[in-house]
N, C-alpha and C positions, 0 to 999 in steps of 0.2 A: 439512460441508462438500462442496459439488460442483463440478465445473469444467466448462463448453462451451467446445469449441474456437472454437465461432463466436464467444463472448464473447471468447476471447483475440485473435482477428482483430482484434475491436471494439478492444483495448486496445493492440495491436500499431500499428494506424493512429493512434490518438490520441496514443501517445506516442511516435512515430516521432523526433521530434527529440532524443530522449533517443538516438539511435545503436541499435546493435542492441540487440534483446532477447532472451532466453532466458525463455522459461515453461516451469517444471518441476513437473508434478503432484506434490501432496503430501497426504496425508490427505483424499482425495477434492476436494480444491480443487487451487489452484497457486500457486506463488510466482512473482513477476515479479522478473528479473536485469537489470540492467545495469552496466557497466563492474565485474563481476564481484561484486556486492552484491546481495541481495534486499531492494528497498524497498516493494514490495507483494504483498497476496494476494488472488487472486479467489477468491471463494465464492458459489456460487448467484447469480449475475449482479450482484454488488457488489464493486468495487474498494476495497480498505482499504490506505490509505497509511501507511508506518512514520511516525512523528512522536516529536518529542522534548518536553521543558517549552517549549521555544519557538516550535514548530509546532502544538502541540495546541491552545492558544486560539485561534490564528487558524482552524483547522479548526472547533472548536467555533462560534466567531461565524458561519463561513458555513453552519451547521446540520448540520454532520457529528455521526454519534456513534460513540462508539468501541467498539471489538471486547471483547465480554464474553462469557464463558459461564459456565453452572453448573457446580458441582463436585458430587461424589457426596456431601459432607456438606452441600450445601444452601446453601453460599456461593455469591457471584459473584465471578468473577476476570476482571481488564480484562489486555489488553494494550496495547501502545504502538502499536496501528494505528487510525485513524479513517476513515470512508467518504470516499470523493470527494464532494466538495459537490453536489447535486441540480444546483445551476446550471451546473457544469462536463459532465453529462452530454450537453448538447447545443451545448457550446461548446469544440471541440477546444484553442483556445489557451488558455481557463482549464484546461481538465484536462491540458494539458502542462506550465503554470504550477505548477500542485500537484505534480505527478509529479516536475518537477525539484527542489522544495523537499524532497519527501520524498528523494530520492534524495541530496540533501547532507546529509540526517539519516543515511542508511544508509553514506555513506562516510564521515561524521565519525565514528561510532559504529566501525566498520571500523579506522579509523586508530588512535582510544584505544584498541582493544583491541590491536592491535599494539604498540604503544608501552608498554602493562602487561606484557605478555609479555617 
């Protein structure tokens, strides 16, 4: 994973409607936080949005791809993060709409973890 500070500024501009964002470097990339929860990853100029079973199909239909990585034993693992659709890269309103949906997923996930604890 790689993180570029200029790309982080692009993300801040496109997602400013979410309120204050915090971008924290991690594993060479970065996590994007709003309202105290991480809802996106940044890696090599790609925004990966957190998704659940409800949001993932919409992202897939919009042309997004799921975050996957190879394991040492040759398997492919996937995570619940999907690329920001290409159509949203040049459309700040669309980018913000997807980010809002992803943030809602992250907030629901955090709330369900708190109630289970």
